[in-house]
C-alpha positions, 0 to 999 in steps of 0.5 A, a space after each residue: 197065793 202065788 207059787 213062787 215069789 221072785 225077790 230082787 233087791 236093787 240099787 243104782 243098777 237100772 241098766 241090768 234090772 230092766 233086762 232082768 224084769 223083761 226076762 221074767 215077764 217073758 215067762 208069762 206065768 201067773 204063778 210068780 210074783 216079782 218083788 222089786 225093792 229099790 234103794 236108788 235115790 232117783 227112781 223116775 226112770 224105773 217107774 216109767 219102765 215098769 208102767 210100760 211093761 204093764 205086768 200086773 205081777 210086778 210089785 215095786 217098793 222104794 226106799 231112799 233111806 241109807 240101807 245095807 245090802 242086808 237091810 234092803 234084802 230084808 225089806 224085799 222078802 217082807 213083801 213076798 207072799 208066795 208059798 216058795 221064794 227065790 232071790 235074784 240079783 238084778 243082773 240075774 234071771 229065772 229059767 223056765 225050769 224053776 217053775 217046774 221045780 217049785 211045783 215039784 217041791 210043793 207036790 212032794 212037800 219038800 221045803 227047799 232045793 238047791 240047783 245048778 245055774 247057767 253062767 252069763 257074762 254081760 257084755 260090759 264085764 271085764 276079765 283080768 285074766 283071759 276071757 270067758 264065754 257069754 253063756 255056759 251051763 251043764 246040759 246033762 240029764 236032770 237028776 234029783 237027789 236028796 241031801 243030808 243036812 248033817 253031812 252038808 254041814 260037816 263038809 261046809 265047816 271042813 272046807 272053811 265055809 267056802 262053798 255055798 252050792 249045796 246049802 239050802 237058801 233063798 239066793 239062787 235057790 228055792 225055799 219055803 216061806 215057813 223056813 224064812 219066817 223061822 229064821 226071822 223069828 229067831 234072829 230078827 232078820 232073814 239074813 243074819 250076817 253081813 253077806 245075805 246069801 251065806 247068812 241065810 244059807 247057814 241059818 236054813 241048813 240048821 232048820 230044814 230036815 229034808 231038801 233036794 239037789 236038782 241038776 238043772 240050771 234053774 237060775 241064770 247067774 249074771 256077772 256084770 261090771 257092777 256086780 260083786 262077781 264082775 268085780 272079782 273077774 277083774 280083780 277088784 273084789 278086795 279092799 278094806 272093810 270100811 270102804 265097802 258100803 253095802 256091809 252093815 255099819 258095825 261089820 268091821 267092829 264085830 269082825 271075827 279075830 280069826 278072819 282077816 279084816 279084808 273084803 273078799 268073798 273068802 272072808 265075808 262068807 265065813 264071817 257071815 257063817 259065824 254070825 248066823 251060827 251065833 244068832 241061831 244059837 248054834 255058836 258051838 259049831 264055830 269051833 268046828 270051822 276049818 279056818 286054815 282052809 280059808 287061809 289056804 284059799 286066800 293064799 292061793 288066790 290073792 298074793 297081796 294078802 299072803 303075809 296077812 294070811 301067814 300071820 294067822 297060821 300060828 306055830 309049826 302045827 298050824 303051818 303044816 295044817 295050812 300047807 295041807 289045806 293048800 294041797 287039798 284045795 289044789 287037788 279039788 281045783 284040778 278035779 273040777 277043771 278036769 270035770 269041765 274039760 270032760 263035759 266040753 269034750 263030750 259036748 255036754 257043756 253048752 257054750 256060747 262065746 259071742 256076746 248075747 243079751 240076757 233075754 237071748 241067754 234065757 231063751 237059749 237055756 229054756 229051749 235046751 230044757 224044752 228039748 230034753 224035758 221030762 217031769 222033774 223027779 222022773 229019773 
């Protein structure tokens, strides 16, 4: 059995997938298997590319059926055989530290970890406001900290289901297959909601009794022109639900009345959280979601939707709750901004401004890890 399965659902994005696969092959590890689940209609190009790589640990699967992102992701995980699993976008990459993290989890019988990521902007990405460095990550010391699932859930609901960082999950995290199978047994899917990352994370949080946060960039998170993250950077990640092809066909019809019917990360995540809670038989937790925090974040980020949001804040008490949440998010934003400034000033934040390839970015992150390496868990 493989230690770690790396699942990569993909569609019509071979220019990124090729670089992702090259970076995984360069790791040279027999402990990982690479699962590519391809929904592109014409796939001759990628078949030839994978054959030329000649790496026995790549398993390629192809479907031409009309699939949602959730359905394609489900197929990918179904083919995984590793003890632990992680999910990459086709413009992401896995860092060397992730293999050591998986070893640590296995050695200590821990079902999941969440972690930092290195942020990589592809050369084709477009910025609506200013520019960002090609590569950026926190190059501080490694800390492993056990997390309390109940406290994480309380914080998550309090912030309107707007933050996924500390939720156990397969997407940009590492999780044991047994947890994934329990989710599928209960809901019929590894991703019981319209946004696979959040639906899986909320479900996993309800199941794990113990997991850890590792303050290392285990994943290189890519922002390309065609990705949802890239669309957000250029201000294009918004619009009507009916226009979003990767959502399930029934998404708009079943959308929560408490969430604006518009395609934003800030709306799809709480919608996915709701659906996951229902399918995991924990619908009572929905009443604890702070929807005014979601309204506040949309109001602050997207001026075009301010009237829509204000309609959701009903009554005087609702309006004052909404104003309070706006202030709370602004305080949080300034705190995070000051933390980043502090890391930059101290030299702890590693930054490369000029364009580099995904492979070069991976090598940079891995070299920094090798220079400071000690066993994960030794503090």
